[in-house]
C-alpha positions as CSV (number, residue, x, y, z in Angstrom):
1,M,34.9,41.5,4.3
2,T,32.4,42.1,1.7
3,S,33.4,38.8,0.3
4,L,32.7,37.0,3.7
5,K,29.3,38.5,4.0
6,K,28.3,37.3,0.3
7,L,29.4,33.9,1.1
8,V,27.4,33.9,4.1
9,A,24.6,35.1,2.0
10,A,25.0,32.4,-0.5
11,L,25.4,29.7,2.0
12,A,22.3,31.1,3.7
13,F,20.3,31.0,0.3
14,A,21.4,27.4,-0.6
15,S,20.2,25.8,2.5
16,L,16.9,27.4,2.3
17,A,16.9,26.4,-1.3
18,A,17.9,22.5,0.0
19,G,15.5,22.9,2.8
20,S,12.5,23.6,0.8
21,A,13.5,21.4,-2.0
22,L,13.5,18.3,0.9
23,A,10.2,19.6,2.3
24,A,8.3,19.3,-1.0
25,P,6.4,16.1,-1.6
26,L,8.2,13.0,-3.0
27,T,6.9,10.4,-4.9
28,Y,7.9,6.9,-4.6
29,N,7.4,3.9,-6.8
30,V,6.3,0.7,-5.5
31,D,8.9,-1.8,-5.2
32,G,6.9,-5.0,-6.3
33,S,9.9,-7.5,-5.1
34,H,9.2,-6.1,-1.6
35,T,5.4,-5.6,-1.7
36,F,3.0,-8.4,-0.8
37,P,-0.8,-7.7,-0.1
38,R,-1.9,-11.0,1.7
39,F,-5.4,-12.2,2.9
40,S,-6.6,-14.5,5.5
41,Y,-10.0,-16.0,6.2
42,S,-11.3,-18.7,8.3
43,H,-11.7,-21.9,6.4
44,F,-14.8,-23.8,8.0
45,G,-13.6,-22.7,11.3
46,L,-10.9,-25.6,10.8
47,S,-8.0,-23.2,10.2
48,T,-7.1,-19.6,9.2
49,Q,-6.0,-19.9,5.6
50,L,-3.5,-17.4,4.5
51,S,-2.5,-16.4,0.5
52,S,-1.0,-13.9,-1.0
53,F,-0.3,-11.7,-4.7
54,S,2.8,-11.4,-6.0
55,N,2.4,-8.5,-8.3
56,T,1.8,-5.2,-7.0
57,T,2.5,-1.9,-8.7
58,G,1.7,1.6,-7.7
59,K,3.0,4.9,-6.4
60,V,2.9,6.8,-2.9
61,V,3.4,10.5,-2.2
62,F,4.6,11.5,1.0
63,D,5.5,14.8,2.6
64,A,6.6,14.2,6.2
65,E,7.0,18.2,6.8
66,A,3.5,18.9,5.7
67,K,2.2,15.6,7.1
68,T,0.2,14.6,4.2
69,G,0.6,11.4,1.5
70,S,-1.2,9.4,-0.9
71,V,-1.6,5.9,-2.2
72,D,-2.4,4.6,-5.5
73,I,-1.9,0.6,-5.5
74,V,-2.8,-1.8,-8.3
75,I,-2.9,-5.5,-7.4
76,D,-2.6,-8.2,-10.2
77,M,-5.4,-10.4,-9.1
78,K,-4.0,-13.2,-11.3
79,S,-0.6,-13.2,-9.4
80,V,-2.8,-14.9,-6.4
81,N,-0.7,-17.3,-4.6
82,T,-3.0,-19.7,-2.2
83,G,-0.3,-22.5,-1.9
84,S,-2.0,-24.9,-4.2
85,A,-1.9,-24.4,-7.5
86,L,-5.4,-26.1,-8.0
87,F,-6.8,-23.6,-5.8
88,N,-5.0,-20.4,-7.0
89,G,-7.0,-21.3,-10.6
90,H,-10.2,-22.1,-8.4
91,I,-10.3,-18.7,-6.5
92,Q,-9.8,-16.6,-9.8
93,G,-13.0,-18.1,-10.9
94,E,-16.4,-16.2,-11.2
95,D,-17.6,-16.9,-7.9
96,F,-14.6,-15.5,-6.3
97,L,-11.8,-13.2,-7.8
98,D,-13.0,-13.4,-11.5
99,T,-9.9,-12.4,-12.7
100,T,-11.1,-12.9,-16.4
101,K,-13.8,-9.8,-15.9
102,F,-11.3,-8.3,-13.1
103,P,-7.9,-8.7,-13.7
104,T,-7.3,-6.0,-10.7
105,A,-8.0,-4.8,-7.4
106,T,-6.8,-1.2,-6.7
107,F,-6.8,0.7,-3.5
108,K,-6.6,4.7,-3.7
109,S,-6.2,6.9,-0.7
110,T,-8.6,9.4,0.2
111,K,-6.9,10.5,3.5
112,V,-3.5,10.0,5.5
113,V,-4.1,10.3,9.3
114,F,-0.7,11.2,11.0
115,E,0.0,10.7,14.6
116,G,3.3,12.8,15.3
117,D,5.5,12.6,12.2
118,K,4.2,9.0,10.8
119,P,1.1,8.0,9.2
120,K,-1.2,5.9,11.7
121,A,-4.0,5.5,8.9
122,I,-4.9,5.5,5.5
123,E,-8.3,6.0,4.3
124,G,-9.3,5.3,0.8
125,E,-11.4,3.3,-1.5
126,L,-10.9,-0.3,-2.6
127,T,-12.6,-1.7,-5.8
128,I,-12.6,-5.3,-5.9
129,K,-14.5,-7.1,-8.9
130,G,-15.4,-3.6,-9.9
131,V,-17.2,-3.1,-6.6
132,T,-15.6,0.3,-5.1
133,K,-15.9,0.6,-0.8
134,P,-14.4,2.6,1.6
135,V,-11.8,1.1,3.8
136,S,-9.4,2.6,6.7
137,L,-6.0,0.6,6.5
138,T,-4.4,0.8,10.2
139,V,-0.6,1.4,9.9
140,T,1.3,-0.9,12.4
141,S,4.9,0.0,11.3
142,F,6.4,3.2,9.0
143,Q,9.8,4.1,7.9
144,A,11.1,7.0,5.8
145,M,14.9,6.9,5.1
146,P,17.4,6.3,2.6
147,H,17.7,3.0,1.3
148,P,20.8,1.2,2.6
149,M,21.9,-0.1,-1.0
150,M,20.0,1.9,-3.8
151,K,21.2,5.1,-1.9
152,K,17.8,6.9,-3.0
153,P,14.8,8.2,-0.7
154,A,12.5,5.1,0.5
155,L,10.0,4.3,2.5
156,G,8.2,1.3,4.2
157,A,5.2,0.2,5.8
158,N,3.1,-3.0,7.1
159,A,-0.7,-2.2,7.2
160,F,-4.1,-3.9,7.5
161,T,-7.6,-3.6,7.3
162,T,-10.8,-6.3,7.2
163,I,-13.4,-6.3,4.9
164,K,-16.5,-8.7,4.1
165,R,-15.8,-10.6,0.6
166,T,-19.7,-10.7,0.3
167,E,-19.9,-6.9,-0.1
168,F,-17.5,-7.3,-3.3
169,N,-19.8,-10.0,-4.7
170,A,-16.9,-12.8,-3.8
171,G,-19.0,-14.0,-1.1
172,K,-19.6,-17.9,-2.2
173,Y,-19.8,-20.4,0.7
174,A,-20.1,-17.7,3.2
175,P,-20.6,-18.0,6.5
176,Y,-19.2,-21.5,6.3
177,V,-15.6,-20.0,4.6
178,G,-15.6,-16.7,6.4
179,D,-17.3,-13.7,4.7
180,E,-14.7,-11.6,7.2
181,V,-11.4,-11.0,5.3
182,R,-8.3,-9.5,6.6
183,I,-6.0,-8.1,4.2
184,D,-2.4,-7.2,5.3
185,I,0.2,-5.3,2.9
186,A,3.8,-5.0,3.3
187,I,4.8,-2.2,1.5
188,E,8.3,-0.8,0.2
189,A,8.8,2.0,-2.4
190,V,11.6,4.1,-3.5
191,A,12.2,7.2,-5.3
192,P,13.0,7.4,-9.1
């Protein structure tokens, strides 16, 4: 009987230890092959132009039990893809992204707002062209689960915000070319 009590006590301790390990914050590395910030804006009122960035890195920390998290993203502004090689170069110029002086943009969260078990908004600081402004990303979808292929903890989300490009010293041709720019991000991240 003593052996059975020891076994039960050992199993109880192991389950508590495992539970606290699962509850701890977990750090995820951004999967650059499945993370794409996109931006859209009105082009003379004729159409909404869509462009993206193909090189994004960063880390996400998530603790489902404590309902906390953080996001730290770096976007390679030279990886902009407008759909036109000529315009890719044009938009990297001094009047717009000025990628020679400012090759990256960053987003660093200051607060993650939860609704139930999932984030509904991520507040933080967006830096473009050396200008930092507070923004709030609205989370439209979020999932944390084991990655089906990698067999590691993973998470994914879609979120958006709207900024004024004139506030980031990138306002050439505004307001004819829209000042308001919507930024959407599809992000996936995997634990090491």
